[in-house]
N, C-alpha and C positions, 0 to 999 in steps of 0.2 A: 419272951421271944427274942429280945435283943441279945441275950446271953448265948444263944446258939449261933455259932460263927459260920455263916455261908456268904457267898459273894453278894447275893441279893435274895430277899424274901418278901414276896407279895401275897396279898389275899385278894382273890376275885370274889366280891361280895354279891352273891345272888339273892341275898335277903332284901335287896332294894327293888326286886321285880314286883309286878302286880301279884297279889296273894302271898308275897314274901318268900317265894322259893323259886328254884330253877325249873320246877315243873311248869311254870307259866310259859316258858319258851316252847316246849313241845305242844302244849294245847293251843297256843297262839297261832300255830300253823295247822294243827290237825283239825280243830273245830271248824274254821272257815272252809277248809278244803272238803271236809265231810258234808258241810252244808251245801257247798257248790255242786257236789255230786248228788244232791237230792236227799240226804239223810235229814230227818226231822227229830230223831231221838237218839242220843248217844249214851253209852254206858261204859263205866270203867271200874275195875277192881283196884282198890287202893289201901295203902297203910295210913293214908291221911291227906298228904299234900296234893297228889295228882287229882283227887276228888274235888278239892277246893278249886284247883286251876280249871278243871273241866266245867265246874259250875259257873265260874265267872265268865268264861268265854262262851259258854252255851247261852248265858243271859245276854251277852253282847251281840251274838249273832242270831238270837231268836229261835234256838232249838231247845228241845227238852233234854234233861240230863238225869241219869240214874247213877248213883254212886253206891257201889257195894263195898262196904268198909270191913276190913279185917276186925275180928273180935276185939283185939286190944288196940285198935286205932284210937288216936287222941280225940277227946271230946270237943276240943276247940275246932278241929278240922271238920267234924260232923256239923257243928254249929254254924261255921262259916259257909260250908257248902249249902246248908239249908237256907241261910240268909240270902244266898244268890239265887234261890228258887229251885235247887235240885231236889230230887227225891233221894234221901239218904237212908240206906238200909244196912244194918249190921249183920254179919254172918257168924255162925257158931265157931268157926275155926280161923285159920290164918289167911293170908292174902292168896295163897294157892287155891283155897276153897272159894274165895270170892271170884277168882279168875275162872274157875269151872262154871260157876253160876252165870257169869257174864257170857261165856261161850255158849252155854245152853240157851240163854235168853236171846242172844243174837240169832241162833238157829231157829227158835220157835216163834219169834215176832219180828217186826220191822225195826227193831232196835239195832244200831250199829255199834260194834265194839271198838273202842279206842284204847284197848289194853296195850301194854308194852309190846312193841314189835308185831302187833297184829295188823297194823297199817303203817305206811311209810313216812308219815309226815311229822310225827313226834320227834323222830331222829333228826329230821331236817331243821327243826327248831333248836334242838339241843346242840347241833354242830356250831351254831353261832357263838357259843362260848369260846371256842378255840379261835375263831376268826377275830373276836374282840381282844383276846389275849395277844394275838399276833399283831393286830393293828395298834394296840396301846403301847406295847413294848418295842414296836418297830422291828420285831423278829419274834423268836420263840425262846422260852427258857430251857434250862436243862431238864427240869422235872415239872410235871403237873401232878399234884397229889389230889385224889378225888375219892369221896366216900361212895361206895358202890353197893346197891341193893339189887334193883332190877337191871341195871347195866346200860340203859340208853344214853347216859351221859358220856361214858367211855366210848361207846359205839359211835355216837355222833361226832365226838372230837376226833376219833380215829378216821372217820370218813372225811372230815374237814382237812386233816393232814394230807390225805391222798389228793383231795381236790386242789389244795394249794400247790402241790407239786405238779399235778397234771396241767394246771392253768399256767404254770411257769411263773407264779408269783413268789414262790419261796423254794430255794434249792439248798438251804442250809441243813444242819443236823436236826433231826426230829427230837422233840422233848421225850423224855422217858415217862411213862405213866406209872404212878404209884397208886395202886388200888388199896383202899382201907376198908376193912369190915370190922364188925364187932366180934369179940371173942366168943360170945354166945350164939353167933350165927355167921360162920365164915366158910361157906362152901367153896367160894372162888379162891380164897387163900389156901385152903387145903389142896384143891386141885392144882394150883400153881406150884406149891411145894412138892406135890407128888409127881409133877411132870405130866399130868393128865391133860387131854384135850377138851374134856368136858367135866362138869362138876356134879357130884351126886347130891341129892337133896339132903339138907341138914336136919337131923332129927331134933325135935323139941327146941326150936329156936328161942333164945331168950336174950333180950336186950331192951333197954329203955328207949333206944333210938329206933322209933317205929319204921323209918325209911330204910333201915338196915336189917329189919326183921323179915327178910325175904329168903326162905329156905331153899328155893329153887328158882332159876330164871331161864327162859328160853334163849337168852342172850349169852349164856355161859361160854359157848365155843368162841363167839366173836370177841368177848371181853378178854378171854385168855389169849387169843391170837393177837389182839391189840397190845397186850402187856408184853408178850414175847417179841413181837415185831419191833416194838420201841425199846427193847432191852430194859423193861421196867421191872417192877417188883410188886408183891402183894403182902400186906401185913394186917394182923388183927390186933385190936386194942380193947381194953376193958372199958366198961361203962364209967368206972371211977376216973379213968384217965380222960375220958371225954368230958366229964363234968368239970374237972380241973382245967382242961384246955378251954372250955367255954368261958369259964371265969377269967382266965388269962386274957383271952381275946377281948372280953368286955372291959376289964379293968385297965389293961395296958394299951389297948388299941382303939377302944370305943366301938368295937364291932359286936353287934348282937348276933350270936351264932347258935343255931340249933345244935343238938348233940351230934347229928350226922355231920354238919359242917365242922364242928369242933374236933371230930374224929380225925380230920386231916392234920391238924396241929399235933395231936397225939401220935398219929402215924408218922408224921415227919420226924418227930423226936426219936421214935424207934428206929427209923431208917438211918437217921444221922448217927445215933449211938452205935448202930451196927456197922457203920462205915460205908453204907450203901450210897447215901447222899454225903458228899464231901464238902469241905470248906470252900472249894472253888465253884460250886454249883449255884446257879440261879434257879430259884424255886417259886412256883405259884401254888398256893393252897386255895382250893375252891370251897368257899363256904356256901353250901347249897341252900341255906335258908336262915331266916332270922329266928330268934327265940320268941315264941308266941304263946298266948293263951293263959298267962299267969293270972290267977285270981278271978277267973270268970266263973259264973254259976254252972252247975252240972247240966249236962245235956245227954240224953239217951235216945239213940235211934232205934226204931223197930227192928227186931231180929228176924232174919229169914234163913232158910236152910237149902232151898232149891229154887231153880228158875220158875217152877210152877207157882211157888208161893209169891214170888215177885209179880208174876202175871196177875194172880188173884188180888194181891194187895193194891196194885196200881190200876187194876181194871184194864189191862192191855188186851188188844185183839191179837189172837194167834194168827200166824202166817198160814195162808191156805196151803194145804198139802197137795 
């Protein structure tokens, strides 16, 4: 990292949050608000980390949690969510399939969906990342590089930028957002390069970084608008580059980074090599989570295909028609 010459390079380490990822920020706001509005059972589709965060805060606030995990979600996330008392179920396909089941489940029962951008409060939690960067640095950097799957992190920080300006707290130049995705699943990168306002679903997504294995997101228009409004960029990196970056962060900086978080270092290197990020820039890399789960015993969640199967498996009562 020291060999890359920029004016300043920082890592915002979200791996120090409860549950070890930035997903805790969103659920820390969404769960108590849903409870305050009378919800007693919450559900989320997840590639892993959002489910663990929901489970922890659901336990904290005394509400039920249902986690619908993508087929290739990490076993340690399923295990952790179960340990916090959530009902964890695996689906046959990707996170989009899990999302459809949660939508159907919320329509058929008194379960409330806290899926990405299906309620307003997860974004409110995520925006605090930018407030903390601004507060810690006494201003804002030239670049914030962020790994992007579902997109709420970028949307939240973009919202915070507008709020800082509207409140009169910051009138300096905005940081440029650098979106990083995996080469095997890069719908936002393709849309940005094509000049599109929305992203088409990515066919057959493949990457070891579960949080980046999101073939489609309803936040695509907002993410792309945020990148363009901040004069940012989007780049895709290989899984191999993520693994090397994770090792570099651990060995040279003592930072435990998940592959998604390490993707920011790999993406930064690409943007620097391409001359997009220059030697005069001050850069913040956001490590969205710590490396977790090594050496733990196998865990398998029951598999479901539809909301009806979830209702039957958990014995839920259907909403009156």
